N, C-alpha and C positions, 0 to 999 in steps of 0.2 A: 504494500500500500504506500502511496505517496503521502508522507506526513502532513504536508501543508493542505492537502485536500481531504484529510481524514478527521472526522469528529473524534474527540477524545474517547467517547463511549465505544465507538466501533473499533478504534485502534486498540483498546484494551481487550476486546474479544480476540483479535488476531495477534496479540503480543506473544513473545517467546515465553514469558512467565505463565500466561494462561494456557498455552499449548502444553507446556511441561506439567502444569498442575492437572490438566485433564489426562495426560498420559499416565501420571502417577496414580490418579484415582482409578483408572482402568486396570492398571497392574494390581492395585490393592484389592479391587473387587474380584479379579481373576484368582488371586491367591486365596481369598476368603471362600470363593466357590469351590476351589480345589480342596480346601480344608474340609468343607461340608461333605464332599464326595469321598473323603478319606485318601486323597492323592498325596496331600502334604499334611504334616502334623498341625493341629489346631494352634499349638503353642508358637509354631513358626509364623503362621498367618498373623497372630496377635502381635508378635515381636516386629514383624515387617510393618504392620499398620502403625505401631508405636514409634519406630525409629526412622521410617522412610522420609527422605527429604531430597532436595536437589539444589545445585548451585549452577546458575546459567553460565557463568564464566568458566567454571570447571568443566561443564559439558562441552563448551566450545574448545577448550584446551584438549580434551580427550578426543574430540571429533577430528581435530587436526592430525592426530596420530592414526586413528582407526578408519577415518574416512567414511563413517556411518553414523548418522544422527541417533538412531534408536540404540545402537550398541553403546554409544557415548553416554546417552541418558541412563541406560540400565547399569552401566559401569559406575557412574556417579552415584546413583541410588544405592548400589551395593556398598559403596564406600561408607555410607551412613548406616546401613543395616548391619553389616558384618556377616558372620557365617550363615545366618538364616537367608541371606540374599541368594543362596544357591537354589532356593525355591521360587524365585521371581522369574 
């Protein structure tokens, strides 16, 4: 989007922050669904929900190395979550 032609409210919808916030919520819901199905431990899903976060600048840094936005995002989330991130 071209910033000078974009309303603040619409710009917020398409922001990097919002994009990653939505991605994170999708991953958290997927983990919780897998826990309900017995695919992953309930404790892991709870720990992931509690610890999961992201840092946009760190995601960009990782992406420069791996050349993949989703892998960079998941790697960064894993840095916050720790060992339970293997279930993400």
